[in-house]
N, C-alpha and C positions, 0 to 999 in steps of 0.2 A: 504494500500500500504506500502511496506517496501523498505528500501534503499538497493541497491546492488552496490558494487564497483567492477569495472572491473579489468582485469589483468594489465592494464596500470598504476595502482596506487600502491603505497606502503602504507599500512595501518599502522598507528601508534595509538594504543589504549592507552589512557592516562586517568588519573583521571580528575575530574571536575576542580580542582585547576590548574593542569598542562595545561589543555585545555585553561583556561582563560589566563594564563600567555603567552601561545604560540600565541594565536590570538591577544593579546594585543601587542606583539612584532612585529608580522608580518602584523598587520592591515588587517587580513583576514576577509572575509565575513562569518558570522556564519549561517549555515543552520541546519534544524532539521526535523525529521519525527516522527510522533506520531501514533503508531500502536494500541493504546488503552491500552496497558499494560506498555510500556516504551517509553521514548524519546531517539532517536538516534540523537545525536548532533555532527555535523562535520564541518570541514573547509578544503577547498582545497587549497593546496600550491604545485601545480603540480611539480613532480609526487607524492608528499606526500599528504595523507589525514589523518588529525588528527580527531579522533573520541572518543567520550565518551558516556556512557550510564547512564541514570537515570530512575529508576523504578518508576512507578506512584502509585503503591500500596505496597503490601508486598514484601520485598526483598528476593529472593531465597538465600539459604545458600551460603555465599561468605566470606571466611576467611579474616579478616582484614577490612571488609566493613559492618558497622552496619546499622540497620534501621534508627537510629537517624541521621547518617551521610547522608544517602540517602535522607531523608526528608528535611534536611537542604539544600542539593544541589538542590533538586526539588524546594523548596521555592525561592532560589536565582535565579534559571533559570526562573521560571515563573514570578517573580516580577521584575527582572532587565534586562532580556535578550530576552525573548520570543517575545515581541512585535517588536523587532528590527531585528528579524531573517528572513530568506528566502527572503531577498532582492537580487537584481542582484549580481552575483559573480564578474563580471567584473566591475572595478571601473569606475565611470563617465558614466554609461549607461544612455541613455535618459529615463526620467521618474523616475529615482532613487531619492528618497527623501533625500538621503545623500548629494546630489549636491545642494548647496545653491547659488543662483544667485541674486544679488541686483543691481538695476539700480538707479543712482542718477541724478537729473536734477535741476539746479538752475540758476537764473539770479541775479547776485550780483552787487551792487553799493557801497559795504561796504568794508572797510579795515580790518574788523574783520575776524578772523578765524572761519568758519562755517562748520558744517556738510553739505555735498552736499545733499540737499533736497529741495523740492519745496518752503516751507514757514518756514523752520527752525524746530528744534526739541529741546524740553525742557525736559530733563530727570528728572523724579521725584525722590525725596529722600525717598519716602515711598509709599506703595501700598494703593489702595483705590478704591472706586466706581467712575466711570467717566460718561460722557454723550457725546452725539453726536448731533450737531445742524448745520443747514445750514443758510446761509444768504438769501436763496431763498425759497419761498414756493413751487417752482416747484420740489424741491428735496424731494419727499415724496412717501410713499407706502400706497395704491396702485395707487392713482390717479395722481401722479406727472408726469411731462413730462421729468424730468431729472433722476438723480440717485434715486434709490428706497431703496437700502440697502447697508450697508458697512460691511466689516469684519475687526475686530481688532485681530491681532495676537500679543500676548503679553506674558511676563514672570512676575511672581510674585517676591516677595523679596527673595524667595528660588530658583529662577531661574528655576522654573517649567514652561514649555511652554504650553499655552492654546490658545483657539480661541473663540471669541464671535461674532455672527452676529447680527446686529442691523438694524431694519426697521426704515427708516427716517420719520420724521414728519415735514418737512419744517423748519420754524424758531422756532418751539417749541422743546426744548431740550428733548432728549430721554435718560433716565438713563440706564446704563448697569446693567445687572443682577449680573455679577461678581463684587465683592468688593475688589479684591486683584490685580488689574491692576497696574503695575508699569513700566516695561520696554516695550516699543512698538517696536516690530519687523517689522510689516507691518500694513498699514492702507490703505484700497483699496475698491473701488466700486465693488460689486459682483452682483448687479441687477439693471436693468434700463440702462440708457445711461450715458454719461459723466455728471459730476456735472454742474448744472446751476449756483449755487452760490458757495461760499467757504464753504466746509464742515469741521468742526473743532471737534477734539477730545479734550474735556475739562478736566481740572484738577479735577473738582468736579462734583457732580451729578445734578447740577442745570443749567449747561451750561456756567459757568464762568471759566475764565482762559483758557490757550491753551497749549496743549502738542505738537500737530502737526496738519497738516491740508491738505486737498485735494483741490487744486486750481480749480477755475471755468474752465470749458471746459476740465478737465482732469479726470482721474479715479484712481489716485494713489498719495500718499504723496511723493513717490520717495525718500525714506530714504535709503541712501547708507551706511548701517551698518548691523551688525549682532551680536546678543547676543548668546553666547555658553551656552546651558542649563546645568543644573546639570546632571551629569552622562554622559556627552558627551566630546569628544575631537574633535579638528578640525585642519585643515591646510589651510592657504591661498594658493591658486593655482595661481591666476592671479589677477592683478588690472590694469585698464586702464582708461585714461582720454582724453577728447577732450575739448579744450578751444578756445574762440574767441579773447582772449587778454591775456596779461601777468597775471600769477597766480602762487602762491606758493602752491603746492599740497603735501599732507601728507597722508601716510597710518599709522594709529595709532592703538594700541591695549593696553590691560592691562595684567598684570602678577602677580601671587601670589608669594611672597617671605616670607617664615617663617610665614605664616598665615596673612600677610598684602597684600592688593591689591594695586599695584602700577599703577598709571595712569598719563601720558601716557608713553607707550613704543613705540618708533618709529621703525616701521618695514621697512619703505622706505620713501623717500621724493624726490621731484624734484622741482626746481624753473624754471618754464617755462617762459622765458623772450625773448625779441626781436621779439615779435609777433605783426604784424600790426593789428590795431583795425579792427574788422570785418572779419579777415581772420580765419584760422583754423590750429590748431597744435595738434598733438596726442602724447600720452605717453602710452606705454604698457609694463608691466613687468610680466614675468612668472617665478614661483619659483619651485625649486625641492621640497622644503618643508619648510614652515614657520609655526611651531606649535603654536596652541592656546589652552590654558587651559580652563577647565570648569569654569563656573560662571565668564566669562570675556566678554569684549566688543571690537569689532574691527570695524573701520570706516574709511572713506575717507573724509578728510576736505580740504577746499580751502580758500585761502586768496587772494582776487583780488589785482592786482598790481597798480590799478588806480581807480579813482572815477567814471569813465564812466562805462557804462553797460558791464558786462562780463558774457558770457554764459558758463557754465561748465556742462559737461556730465561726469559721472563717472560710472564705472562698477567694481563690486567686486565678485569674484568667490571663494567659500570656500567649502572644502570637510569636512563633519561632520559625525562622526560615534560614536558608543557607547564607553564609557570609561569602559574597563573591569578591574574592581578593584580587588585587592587581597582579599582573604577571606578564609574560611575553604573549604575543598573539596578534 
């Protein structure tokens, strides 16, 4: 199948480098077609269509365009772009993996500032092998009546995103296969029912120490945060909070300045006060654009305003896309 552009579009044929610069500026969705001999790579910014071509084999005679340049462009496209192409053109379409939604849930009796999550989150300073263990023998695969398997979505120290699924073995710790687990993006049950016991992702491979956990009778660690992988850019679209009593809420991120990572950068905050205990108050903010850089961390934190029990629900919506970096082409 080949790509055909109708009369309704203005076609702008550009070099690979010009194409990357354009889609990076416009945040356009990159599409491509492969007819077996060449890649037709394009992005729609109606009525404009930006298009570039990369030959898969020997380059036909083309003044000013060498085989070496084509092969460099081909390697760049296949290694850094191809896997993120042909996603929905319209932003925020349902099912689009670029739409990141995180839900936080916590009950706090502490005056400490904490990530909105079920049982806390302890970020690790280095990558390593981890383990998963439950406080109940019923969380086991295949015979357990509770959770049977969990998924760890994580990033290593290079901010490369990975996934590992682990079959549970009750109160016996199960070591992970991956040995480069550092930043935990999500920790969730993917097989069985809700956890019977507390399921913990541990700092080591023997079941000791805690990074985060899934509470009994739930299926998620409810980590209201997001790590932006290497080679990605992101924008905070919206954050919202529901509290049952006074709480100081913060939307925090990180930013790179001259090669140094600065933490925290406050994107927004609100002190929700004057709330009668046991009642309900909401906060919701939508942004035109709050940019986030690659290899950074964004999260929602809460500090309860009293020692009594405070329930906090938080929601974080982020749009994440490929970071189209400059290079030859």
